[in-house]
A tleap script that builds the chain and sets N, CA, C and O, in Angstrom:
source leaprc.protein.ff14SB
mol = sequence {
  NMET ALA GLU GLY PHE LEU ARG ARG TYR GLY
  ALA LYS ARG PHE GLU ALA HIE SER ALA GLY
  LEU GLU PRO LYS GLY VAL ASN PRO LEU THR
  MET GLN VAL MET SER GLU VAL GLY VAL ASP
  ILE SER SER HIE THR SER LYS GLY ILE ASP
  ALA TYR PHE GLY LYS PRO LEU PRO TYR LEU
  ILE THR VAL CYS ASP ASP ALA ASP GLN ASN
  CYS PRO ALA GLY TRP THR GLY VAL LYS THR
  ARG MET HIE TRP SER PHE GLU ASP PRO ALA
  ARG PHE GLU GLY THR GLU GLU GLU ARG LEU
  ALA LYS PHE ARG GLU VAL ARG ASP LEU ILE
  GLU GLN LYS ILE LYS ALA TRP VAL ALA ASP
  GLN CSER
}
set mol.1.N position { 122.094 47.803 -111.166 }
set mol.1.CA position { 120.732 47.315 -111.247 }
set mol.1.C position { 119.772 48.328 -110.617 }
set mol.1.O position { 118.721 48.639 -111.177 }
set mol.2.N position { 120.153 48.832 -109.452 }
set mol.2.CA position { 119.275 49.774 -108.755 }
set mol.2.C position { 119.074 51.040 -109.580 }
set mol.2.O position { 117.962 51.561 -109.658 }
set mol.3.N position { 120.143 51.534 -110.196 }
set mol.3.CA position { 120.003 52.723 -111.034 }
set mol.3.C position { 119.041 52.458 -112.188 }
set mol.3.O position { 118.182 53.291 -112.480 }
set mol.4.N position { 119.176 51.319 -112.841 }
set mol.4.CA position { 118.287 50.981 -113.952 }
set mol.4.C position { 116.837 50.907 -113.526 }
set mol.4.O position { 115.959 51.422 -114.218 }
set mol.5.N position { 116.574 50.272 -112.393 }
set mol.5.CA position { 115.190 50.172 -111.919 }
set mol.5.C position { 114.650 51.508 -111.419 }
set mol.5.O position { 113.471 51.807 -111.609 }
set mol.6.N position { 115.498 52.315 -110.781 }
set mol.6.CA position { 115.014 53.620 -110.347 }
set mol.6.C position { 114.689 54.504 -111.547 }
set mol.6.O position { 113.735 55.281 -111.508 }
set mol.7.N position { 115.465 54.391 -112.593 }
set mol.7.CA position { 115.153 55.134 -113.817 }
set mol.7.C position { 113.827 54.641 -114.412 }
set mol.7.O position { 113.050 55.435 -114.942 }
set mol.8.N position { 113.575 53.345 -114.324 }
set mol.8.CA position { 112.340 52.792 -114.868 }
set mol.8.C position { 111.118 53.219 -114.055 }
set mol.8.O position { 110.120 53.668 -114.618 }
set mol.9.N position { 111.197 53.080 -112.743 }
set mol.9.CA position { 110.018 53.274 -111.898 }
set mol.9.C position { 109.909 54.667 -111.265 }
set mol.9.O position { 108.830 55.068 -110.830 }
set mol.10.N position { 111.007 55.391 -111.215 }
set mol.10.CA position { 110.954 56.668 -110.517 }
set mol.10.C position { 111.453 57.856 -111.315 }
set mol.10.O position { 111.728 58.910 -110.741 }
set mol.11.N position { 111.576 57.709 -112.621 }
set mol.11.CA position { 112.179 58.765 -113.448 }
set mol.11.C position { 111.438 60.091 -113.366 }
set mol.11.O position { 112.047 61.146 -113.551 }
set mol.12.N position { 110.152 60.061 -113.097 }
set mol.12.CA position { 109.393 61.314 -113.023 }
set mol.12.C position { 109.684 62.087 -111.746 }
set mol.12.O position { 109.444 63.293 -111.682 }
set mol.13.N position { 110.203 61.400 -110.724 }
set mol.13.CA position { 110.439 62.061 -109.431 }
set mol.13.C position { 111.901 62.101 -109.002 }
set mol.13.O position { 112.285 62.928 -108.175 }
set mol.14.N position { 112.715 61.213 -109.561 }
set mol.14.CA position { 114.095 61.090 -109.103 }
set mol.14.C position { 115.069 61.085 -110.269 }
set mol.14.O position { 114.753 60.630 -111.368 }
set mol.15.N position { 116.255 61.600 -110.005 }
set mol.15.CA position { 117.362 61.516 -110.959 }
set mol.15.C position { 118.327 60.482 -110.395 }
set mol.15.O position { 118.951 60.708 -109.359 }
set mol.16.N position { 118.447 59.360 -111.071 }
set mol.16.CA position { 119.233 58.239 -110.550 }
set mol.16.C position { 120.671 58.274 -111.050 }
set mol.16.O position { 120.934 58.521 -112.227 }
set mol.17.N position { 121.598 58.020 -110.124 }
set mol.17.CA position { 123.020 57.888 -110.424 }
set mol.17.C position { 123.542 56.744 -109.568 }
set mol.17.O position { 122.997 56.448 -108.505 }
set mol.18.N position { 124.596 56.109 -110.041 }
set mol.18.CA position { 125.203 55.086 -109.203 }
set mol.18.C position { 126.715 55.218 -109.264 }
set mol.18.O position { 127.281 55.737 -110.226 }
set mol.19.N position { 127.341 54.737 -108.218 }
set mol.19.CA position { 128.800 54.780 -108.116 }
set mol.19.C position { 129.247 53.658 -107.201 }
set mol.19.O position { 128.460 53.110 -106.429 }
set mol.20.N position { 130.509 53.331 -107.302 }
set mol.20.CA position { 131.046 52.262 -106.472 }
set mol.20.C position { 132.312 52.682 -105.770 }
set mol.20.O position { 132.968 53.649 -106.158 }
set mol.21.N position { 132.649 51.943 -104.730 }
set mol.21.CA position { 133.878 52.205 -103.997 }
set mol.21.C position { 135.100 51.833 -104.833 }
set mol.21.O position { 136.141 52.485 -104.751 }
set mol.22.N position { 134.964 50.782 -105.634 }
set mol.22.CA position { 136.045 50.325 -106.502 }
set mol.22.C position { 135.454 50.032 -107.887 }
set mol.22.O position { 135.199 48.872 -108.211 }
set mol.23.N position { 135.236 51.060 -108.704 }
set mol.23.CA position { 134.607 50.836 -110.001 }
set mol.23.C position { 135.459 49.926 -110.889 }
set mol.23.O position { 136.668 50.112 -111.027 }
set mol.24.N position { 134.790 48.938 -111.484 }
set mol.24.CA position { 135.492 47.952 -112.309 }
set mol.24.C position { 134.811 47.752 -113.652 }
set mol.24.O position { 135.151 46.824 -114.385 }
set mol.25.N position { 133.856 48.607 -113.982 }
set mol.25.CA position { 133.090 48.385 -115.207 }
set mol.25.C position { 131.797 47.678 -114.871 }
set mol.25.O position { 131.675 47.066 -113.810 }
set mol.26.N position { 130.839 47.759 -115.761 }
set mol.26.CA position { 129.549 47.111 -115.536 }
set mol.26.C position { 129.703 45.634 -115.882 }
set mol.26.O position { 130.145 45.281 -116.975 }
set mol.27.N position { 129.336 44.788 -114.943 }
set mol.27.CA position { 129.466 43.349 -115.124 }
set mol.27.C position { 128.576 42.889 -116.281 }
set mol.27.O position { 127.394 43.231 -116.319 }
set mol.28.N position { 129.123 42.123 -117.220 }
set mol.28.CA position { 128.322 41.630 -118.348 }
set mol.28.C position { 127.084 40.831 -117.922 }
set mol.28.O position { 126.061 40.862 -118.607 }
set mol.29.N position { 127.173 40.120 -116.796 }
set mol.29.CA position { 126.010 39.367 -116.330 }
set mol.29.C position { 124.922 40.316 -115.835 }
set mol.29.O position { 123.733 40.019 -115.961 }
set mol.30.N position { 125.322 41.447 -115.278 }
set mol.30.CA position { 124.347 42.462 -114.873 }
set mol.30.C position { 123.603 42.961 -116.107 }
set mol.30.O position { 122.375 43.044 -116.110 }
set mol.31.N position { 124.354 43.291 -117.150 }
set mol.31.CA position { 123.703 43.768 -118.381 }
set mol.31.C position { 122.758 42.707 -118.944 }
set mol.31.O position { 121.664 43.030 -119.409 }
set mol.32.N position { 123.178 41.452 -118.903 }
set mol.32.CA position { 122.361 40.373 -119.445 }
set mol.32.C position { 121.051 40.213 -118.680 }
set mol.32.O position { 119.983 40.143 -119.288 }
set mol.33.N position { 121.127 40.155 -117.342 }
set mol.33.CA position { 119.900 39.906 -116.581 }
set mol.33.C position { 118.968 41.114 -116.596 }
set mol.33.O position { 117.750 40.956 -116.517 }
set mol.34.N position { 119.521 42.300 -116.693 }
set mol.34.CA position { 118.668 43.484 -116.797 }
set mol.34.C position { 117.986 43.526 -118.161 }
set mol.34.O position { 116.820 43.905 -118.266 }
set mol.35.N position { 118.706 43.143 -119.189 }
set mol.35.CA position { 118.127 43.078 -120.531 }
set mol.35.C position { 116.965 42.087 -120.573 }
set mol.35.O position { 115.983 42.308 -121.280 }
set mol.36.N position { 117.078 41.007 -119.822 }
set mol.36.CA position { 116.023 39.996 -119.780 }
set mol.36.C position { 114.691 40.571 -119.306 }
set mol.36.O position { 113.634 40.057 -119.673 }
set mol.37.N position { 114.727 41.626 -118.499 }
set mol.37.CA position { 113.493 42.246 -117.994 }
set mol.37.C position { 113.227 43.590 -118.674 }
set mol.37.O position { 112.433 44.395 -118.189 }
set mol.38.N position { 113.896 43.817 -119.792 }
set mol.38.CA position { 113.621 45.008 -120.589 }
set mol.38.C position { 114.238 46.297 -120.097 }
set mol.38.O position { 113.769 47.378 -120.453 }
set mol.39.N position { 115.291 46.208 -119.279 }
set mol.39.CA position { 115.980 47.401 -118.800 }
set mol.39.C position { 117.352 47.443 -119.469 }
set mol.39.O position { 118.213 46.605 -119.201 }
set mol.40.N position { 117.540 48.425 -120.338 }
set mol.40.CA position { 118.795 48.567 -121.074 }
set mol.40.C position { 119.760 49.425 -120.279 }
set mol.40.O position { 119.542 50.625 -120.112 }
set mol.41.N position { 120.823 48.813 -119.790 }
set mol.41.CA position { 121.836 49.566 -119.046 }
set mol.41.C position { 123.155 49.580 -119.821 }
set mol.41.O position { 124.210 49.835 -119.241 }
set mol.42.N position { 123.103 49.314 -121.102 }
set mol.42.CA position { 124.327 49.236 -121.897 }
set mol.42.C position { 125.074 50.566 -121.954 }
set mol.42.O position { 126.279 50.580 -122.201 }
set mol.43.N position { 124.388 51.673 -121.733 }
set mol.43.CA position { 125.058 52.982 -121.740 }
set mol.43.C position { 125.550 53.385 -120.349 }
set mol.43.O position { 126.201 54.420 -120.206 }
set mol.44.N position { 125.253 52.593 -119.332 }
set mol.44.CA position { 125.705 52.915 -117.978 }
set mol.44.C position { 127.206 52.676 -117.869 }
set mol.44.O position { 127.756 51.793 -118.527 }
set mol.45.N position { 127.848 53.462 -117.040 }
set mol.45.CA position { 129.275 53.304 -116.813 }
set mol.45.C position { 129.535 53.117 -115.324 }
set mol.45.O position { 128.716 53.478 -114.479 }
set mol.46.N position { 130.673 52.556 -115.034 }
set mol.46.CA position { 131.090 52.366 -113.657 }
set mol.46.C position { 131.831 53.620 -113.208 }
set mol.46.O position { 132.848 54.000 -113.790 }
set mol.47.N position { 131.308 54.251 -112.172 }
set mol.47.CA position { 131.888 55.497 -111.673 }
set mol.47.C position { 132.299 55.332 -110.208 }
set mol.47.O position { 131.721 54.540 -109.463 }
set mol.48.N position { 133.303 56.097 -109.827 }
set mol.48.CA position { 133.713 56.120 -108.430 }
set mol.48.C position { 132.873 57.110 -107.651 }
set mol.48.O position { 132.277 58.021 -108.225 }
set mol.49.N position { 132.828 56.929 -106.338 }
set mol.49.CA position { 132.000 57.807 -105.506 }
set mol.49.C position { 132.508 59.242 -105.497 }
set mol.49.O position { 131.751 60.163 -105.191 }
set mol.50.N position { 133.783 59.442 -105.829 }
set mol.50.CA position { 134.321 60.803 -105.829 }
set mol.50.C position { 133.630 61.694 -106.855 }
set mol.50.O position { 133.699 62.918 -106.748 }
set mol.51.N position { 132.968 61.106 -107.843 }
set mol.51.CA position { 132.230 61.888 -108.845 }
set mol.51.C position { 131.069 62.658 -108.218 }
set mol.51.O position { 130.557 63.605 -108.814 }
set mol.52.N position { 130.655 62.252 -107.017 }
set mol.52.CA position { 129.477 62.859 -106.377 }
set mol.52.C position { 129.778 63.607 -105.083 }
set mol.52.O position { 128.868 64.189 -104.492 }
set mol.53.N position { 131.029 63.607 -104.627 }
set mol.53.CA position { 131.378 64.330 -103.401 }
set mol.53.C position { 130.999 65.799 -103.524 }
set mol.53.O position { 131.292 66.440 -104.533 }
set mol.54.N position { 130.356 66.323 -102.505 }
set mol.54.CA position { 130.023 67.735 -102.450 }
set mol.54.C position { 128.810 68.144 -103.249 }
set mol.54.O position { 128.404 69.305 -103.195 }
set mol.55.N position { 128.220 67.229 -103.987 }
set mol.55.CA position { 127.027 67.556 -104.774 }
set mol.55.C position { 125.787 67.344 -103.913 }
set mol.55.O position { 125.746 66.418 -103.103 }
set mol.56.N position { 124.785 68.188 -104.082 }
set mol.56.CA position { 123.570 67.997 -103.280 }
set mol.56.C position { 122.834 66.732 -103.723 }
set mol.56.O position { 122.475 66.583 -104.891 }
set mol.57.N position { 122.621 65.846 -102.792 }
set mol.57.CA position { 121.923 64.589 -103.055 }
set mol.57.C position { 120.793 64.437 -102.050 }
set mol.57.O position { 121.048 64.393 -100.846 }
set mol.58.N position { 119.549 64.355 -102.513 }
set mol.58.CA position { 118.460 64.162 -101.563 }
set mol.58.C position { 118.537 62.797 -100.875 }
set mol.58.O position { 118.133 62.654 -99.721 }
set mol.59.N position { 119.061 61.793 -101.595 }
set mol.59.CA position { 119.189 60.445 -101.029 }
set mol.59.C position { 120.535 59.856 -101.423 }
set mol.59.O position { 121.010 60.046 -102.543 }
set mol.60.N position { 121.134 59.147 -100.495 }
set mol.60.CA position { 122.302 58.313 -100.749 }
set mol.60.C position { 121.903 56.932 -100.266 }
set mol.60.O position { 121.688 56.719 -99.073 }
set mol.61.N position { 121.806 56.001 -101.192 }
set mol.61.CA position { 121.353 54.650 -100.853 }
set mol.61.C position { 122.459 53.668 -101.191 }
set mol.61.O position { 122.865 53.555 -102.347 }
set mol.62.N position { 122.945 52.960 -100.186 }
set mol.62.CA position { 123.911 51.895 -100.423 }
set mol.62.C position { 123.147 50.589 -100.541 }
set mol.62.O position { 122.139 50.378 -99.867 }
set mol.63.N position { 123.647 49.704 -101.419 }
set mol.63.CA position { 122.910 48.466 -101.678 }
set mol.63.C position { 123.712 47.200 -101.381 }
set mol.63.O position { 123.247 46.092 -101.645 }
set mol.64.N position { 124.899 47.361 -100.839 }
set mol.64.CA position { 125.619 46.181 -100.351 }
set mol.64.C position { 126.310 46.564 -99.054 }
set mol.64.O position { 126.622 47.733 -98.826 }
set mol.65.N position { 126.542 45.583 -98.218 }
set mol.65.CA position { 127.087 45.844 -96.887 }
set mol.65.C position { 128.475 46.470 -96.941 }
set mol.65.O position { 128.798 47.321 -96.111 }
set mol.66.N position { 129.302 46.062 -97.907 }
set mol.66.CA position { 130.635 46.638 -98.034 }
set mol.66.C position { 130.543 48.135 -98.295 }
set mol.66.O position { 131.284 48.917 -97.701 }
set mol.67.N position { 129.641 48.535 -99.177 }
set mol.67.CA position { 129.466 49.966 -99.471 }
set mol.67.C position { 128.962 50.705 -98.239 }
set mol.67.O position { 129.408 51.816 -97.952 }
set mol.68.N position { 128.045 50.100 -97.520 }
set mol.68.CA position { 127.506 50.750 -96.334 }
set mol.68.C position { 128.594 50.973 -95.287 }
set mol.68.O position { 128.647 52.029 -94.657 }
set mol.69.N position { 129.458 49.982 -95.103 }
set mol.69.CA position { 130.495 50.062 -94.078 }
set mol.69.C position { 131.662 50.963 -94.485 }
set mol.69.O position { 132.331 51.538 -93.626 }
set mol.70.N position { 131.908 51.087 -95.797 }
set mol.70.CA position { 133.097 51.801 -96.245 }
set mol.70.C position { 132.837 53.119 -96.966 }
set mol.70.O position { 133.782 53.817 -97.333 }
set mol.71.N position { 131.590 53.461 -97.169 }
set mol.71.CA position { 131.245 54.724 -97.792 }
set mol.71.C position { 131.440 55.835 -96.759 }
set mol.71.O position { 130.963 55.711 -95.631 }
set mol.72.N position { 132.124 56.906 -97.120 }
set mol.72.CA position { 132.344 57.979 -96.141 }
set mol.72.C position { 131.043 58.461 -95.511 }
set mol.72.O position { 130.046 58.661 -96.206 }
set mol.73.N position { 131.055 58.644 -94.220 }
set mol.73.CA position { 129.844 59.000 -93.479 }
set mol.73.C position { 129.501 60.479 -93.578 }
set mol.73.O position { 128.324 60.834 -93.526 }
set mol.74.N position { 130.481 61.338 -93.717 }
set mol.74.CA position { 130.221 62.768 -93.615 }
set mol.74.C position { 130.044 63.496 -94.936 }
set mol.74.O position { 130.606 64.576 -95.118 }
set mol.75.N position { 129.297 62.946 -95.844 }
set mol.75.CA position { 129.078 63.625 -97.128 }
set mol.75.C position { 128.274 64.890 -96.909 }
set mol.75.O position { 127.217 64.861 -96.277 }
set mol.76.N position { 128.765 65.984 -97.422 }
set mol.76.CA position { 127.986 67.214 -97.367 }
set mol.76.C position { 126.993 67.183 -98.517 }
set mol.76.O position { 127.305 66.692 -99.602 }
set mol.77.N position { 125.825 67.695 -98.284 }
set mol.77.CA position { 124.818 67.750 -99.329 }
set mol.77.C position { 123.878 66.569 -99.366 }
set mol.77.O position { 122.911 66.585 -100.128 }
set mol.78.N position { 124.128 65.533 -98.564 }
set mol.78.CA position { 123.249 64.365 -98.532 }
set mol.78.C position { 122.157 64.608 -97.500 }
set mol.78.O position { 122.433 64.793 -96.315 }
set mol.79.N position { 120.926 64.607 -97.963 }
set mol.79.CA position { 119.802 64.854 -97.059 }
set mol.79.C position { 119.433 63.598 -96.267 }
set mol.79.O position { 119.264 63.658 -95.049 }
set mol.80.N position { 119.310 62.463 -96.955 }
set mol.80.CA position { 118.909 61.212 -96.308 }
set mol.80.C position { 119.804 60.077 -96.801 }
set mol.80.O position { 119.950 59.868 -98.006 }
set mol.81.N position { 120.395 59.354 -95.865 }
set mol.81.CA position { 121.221 58.197 -96.204 }
set mol.81.C position { 120.484 56.945 -95.755 }
set mol.81.O position { 119.982 56.868 -94.634 }
set mol.82.N position { 120.430 55.960 -96.659 }
set mol.82.CA position { 119.749 54.692 -96.366 }
set mol.82.C position { 120.635 53.537 -96.815 }
set mol.82.O position { 121.508 53.696 -97.668 }
set mol.83.N position { 120.389 52.372 -96.222 }
set mol.83.CA position { 121.103 51.159 -96.638 }
set mol.83.C position { 120.100 50.052 -96.903 }
set mol.83.O position { 119.253 49.741 -96.066 }
set mol.84.N position { 120.212 49.471 -98.074 }
set mol.84.CA position { 119.416 48.297 -98.451 }
set mol.84.C position { 120.415 47.166 -98.693 }
set mol.84.O position { 121.204 47.223 -99.636 }
set mol.85.N position { 120.381 46.161 -97.859 }
set mol.85.CA position { 121.380 45.098 -97.901 }
set mol.85.C position { 121.018 44.029 -98.930 }
set mol.85.O position { 120.071 43.262 -98.751 }
set mol.86.N position { 121.797 43.999 -100.010 }
set mol.86.CA position { 121.657 42.955 -101.024 }
set mol.86.C position { 123.001 42.263 -101.183 }
set mol.86.O position { 124.053 42.896 -101.098 }
set mol.87.N position { 122.954 40.973 -101.412 }
set mol.87.CA position { 124.168 40.227 -101.687 }
set mol.87.C position { 124.763 40.725 -103.001 }
set mol.87.O position { 124.026 41.004 -103.947 }
set mol.88.N position { 126.081 40.839 -103.068 }
set mol.88.CA position { 126.750 41.241 -104.301 }
set mol.88.C position { 126.871 40.006 -105.192 }
set mol.88.O position { 127.668 39.116 -104.896 }
set mol.89.N position { 126.098 39.934 -106.272 }
set mol.89.CA position { 126.122 38.725 -107.095 }
set mol.89.C position { 127.461 38.509 -107.790 }
set mol.89.O position { 127.776 37.379 -108.165 }
set mol.90.N position { 128.247 39.547 -107.970 }
set mol.90.CA position { 129.544 39.407 -108.624 }
set mol.90.C position { 130.526 38.612 -107.760 }
set mol.90.O position { 131.510 38.078 -108.272 }
set mol.91.N position { 130.265 38.536 -106.474 }
set mol.91.CA position { 131.143 37.776 -105.573 }
set mol.91.C position { 130.752 36.296 -105.471 }
set mol.91.O position { 131.482 35.491 -104.892 }
set mol.92.N position { 129.613 35.956 -106.031 }
set mol.92.CA position { 129.133 34.572 -105.972 }
set mol.92.C position { 129.967 33.697 -106.899 }
set mol.92.O position { 130.246 34.071 -108.038 }
set mol.93.N position { 130.356 32.541 -106.402 }
set mol.93.CA position { 131.132 31.599 -107.202 }
set mol.93.C position { 130.278 30.400 -107.543 }
set mol.93.O position { 129.486 29.936 -106.722 }
set mol.94.N position { 130.435 29.901 -108.747 }
set mol.94.CA position { 129.698 28.739 -109.193 }
set mol.94.C position { 129.798 28.617 -110.696 }
set mol.94.O position { 130.569 29.321 -111.348 }
set mol.95.N position { 129.005 27.714 -111.231 }
set mol.95.CA position { 128.974 27.557 -112.682 }
set mol.95.C position { 128.343 28.798 -113.309 }
set mol.95.O position { 127.759 29.626 -112.610 }
set mol.96.N position { 128.463 28.919 -114.609 }
set mol.96.CA position { 127.866 30.054 -115.303 }
set mol.96.C position { 126.366 30.136 -115.026 }
set mol.96.O position { 125.840 31.221 -114.776 }
set mol.97.N position { 125.684 29.012 -115.070 }
set mol.97.CA position { 124.236 28.997 -114.831 }
set mol.97.C position { 123.906 29.349 -113.380 }
set mol.97.O position { 122.930 30.053 -113.123 }
set mol.98.N position { 124.706 28.869 -112.437 }
set mol.98.CA position { 124.490 29.213 -111.028 }
set mol.98.C position { 124.720 30.705 -110.796 }
set mol.98.O position { 123.982 31.340 -110.042 }
set mol.99.N position { 125.736 31.259 -111.442 }
set mol.99.CA position { 126.008 32.690 -111.308 }
set mol.99.C position { 124.865 33.500 -111.913 }
set mol.99.O position { 124.431 34.489 -111.321 }
set mol.100.N position { 124.373 33.100 -113.076 }
set mol.100.CA position { 123.231 33.784 -113.686 }
set mol.100.C position { 122.015 33.735 -112.767 }
set mol.100.O position { 121.293 34.723 -112.629 }
set mol.101.N position { 121.791 32.589 -112.145 }
set mol.101.CA position { 120.657 32.452 -111.227 }
set mol.101.C position { 120.796 33.420 -110.053 }
set mol.101.O position { 119.806 34.011 -109.622 }
set mol.102.N position { 122.014 33.587 -109.531 }
set mol.102.CA position { 122.241 34.515 -108.417 }
set mol.102.C position { 122.004 35.954 -108.876 }
set mol.102.O position { 121.381 36.734 -108.156 }
set mol.103.N position { 122.490 36.311 -110.055 }
set mol.103.CA position { 122.256 37.654 -110.583 }
set mol.103.C position { 120.759 37.907 -110.749 }
set mol.103.O position { 120.278 38.993 -110.428 }
set mol.104.N position { 120.023 36.923 -111.243 }
set mol.104.CA position { 118.568 37.079 -111.417 }
set mol.104.C position { 117.870 37.236 -110.068 }
set mol.104.O position { 116.966 38.058 -109.921 }
set mol.105.N position { 118.292 36.449 -109.093 }
set mol.105.CA position { 117.696 36.530 -107.750 }
set mol.105.C position { 117.882 37.926 -107.158 }
set mol.105.O position { 116.930 38.529 -106.663 }
set mol.106.N position { 119.105 38.430 -107.211 }
set mol.106.CA position { 119.391 39.759 -106.661 }
set mol.106.C position { 118.660 40.825 -107.474 }
set mol.106.O position { 118.114 41.771 -106.905 }
set mol.107.N position { 118.646 40.682 -108.787 }
set mol.107.CA position { 117.917 41.628 -109.646 }
set mol.107.C position { 116.463 41.733 -109.217 }
set mol.107.O position { 115.932 42.834 -109.072 }
set mol.108.N position { 115.823 40.593 -109.016 }
set mol.108.CA position { 114.403 40.591 -108.655 }
set mol.108.C position { 114.160 41.224 -107.282 }
set mol.108.O position { 113.164 41.919 -107.082 }
set mol.109.N position { 115.069 40.982 -106.345 }
set mol.109.CA position { 114.944 41.598 -105.012 }
set mol.109.C position { 115.105 43.116 -105.094 }
set mol.109.O position { 114.368 43.862 -104.449 }
set mol.110.N position { 116.061 43.558 -105.880 }
set mol.110.CA position { 116.273 45.001 -106.043 }
set mol.110.C position { 115.066 45.638 -106.711 }
set mol.110.O position { 114.629 46.714 -106.303 }
set mol.111.N position { 114.528 44.994 -107.722 }
set mol.111.CA position { 113.352 45.545 -108.395 }
set mol.111.C position { 112.185 45.698 -107.427 }
set mol.111.O position { 111.517 46.732 -107.421 }
set mol.112.N position { 111.934 44.681 -106.611 }
set mol.112.CA position { 110.842 44.747 -105.630 }
set mol.112.C position { 111.055 45.904 -104.650 }
set mol.112.O position { 110.117 46.636 -104.333 }
set mol.113.N position { 112.280 46.063 -104.178 }
set mol.113.CA position { 112.589 47.114 -103.212 }
set mol.113.C position { 112.400 48.498 -103.830 }
set mol.113.O position { 111.815 49.383 -103.206 }
set mol.114.N position { 112.891 48.683 -105.052 }
set mol.114.CA position { 112.772 49.974 -105.728 }
set mol.114.C position { 111.290 50.305 -105.970 }
set mol.114.O position { 110.863 51.431 -105.713 }
set mol.115.N position { 110.517 49.352 -106.453 }
set mol.115.CA position { 109.103 49.593 -106.711 }
set mol.115.C position { 108.377 50.006 -105.428 }
set mol.115.O position { 107.592 50.954 -105.433 }
set mol.116.N position { 108.640 49.301 -104.344 }
set mol.116.CA position { 107.994 49.607 -103.075 }
set mol.116.C position { 108.427 50.968 -102.558 }
set mol.116.O position { 107.596 51.736 -102.073 }
set mol.117.N position { 109.722 51.281 -102.655 }
set mol.117.CA position { 110.225 52.553 -102.152 }
set mol.117.C position { 109.642 53.722 -102.951 }
set mol.117.O position { 109.213 54.721 -102.374 }
set mol.118.N position { 109.629 53.593 -104.270 }
set mol.118.CA position { 109.067 54.660 -105.113 }
set mol.118.C position { 107.599 54.864 -104.774 }
set mol.118.O position { 107.141 56.003 -104.680 }
set mol.119.N position { 106.849 53.776 -104.588 }
set mol.119.CA position { 105.421 53.886 -104.240 }
set mol.119.C position { 105.265 54.593 -102.891 }
set mol.119.O position { 104.339 55.387 -102.726 }
set mol.120.N position { 106.139 54.327 -101.933 }
set mol.120.CA position { 106.066 54.961 -100.617 }
set mol.120.C position { 106.396 56.454 -100.662 }
set mol.120.O position { 105.993 57.199 -99.769 }
set mol.121.N position { 107.110 56.891 -101.671 }
set mol.121.CA position { 107.504 58.295 -101.791 }
set mol.121.C position { 106.399 59.151 -102.410 }
set mol.121.O position { 106.497 60.378 -102.436 }
set mol.122.N position { 105.373 58.512 -102.896 }
set mol.122.CA position { 104.272 59.265 -103.558 }
set mol.122.C position { 103.414 60.025 -102.581 }
set mol.122.O position { 102.464 60.695 -102.985 }
savepdb mol mol.pdb
quit
């Protein structure tokens, strides 16, 4: 979600990439809720963090507490590391509609954070 929104709001200033500690594919509910707000992430893939080791990164932003706690601390090439704590909607249990509601809630929070952060970088 964060990659999709950063591409939408910050594409002129930032090159967005995302990766996970345990890549499992892009969750279909993520694709659905992003599509609802006009962000097409159907071409996005789930990548492991090893794809970015040693590459120069101006920012490394973790968006869930598990990633923040378990992402290697000593990445070379990372200029600024930040953590934005969002609940992982894929871990939420409930009915299909309750799960969709959680994905939408997290999506909206991520969008607000990305918009504010991009505006602050101007």
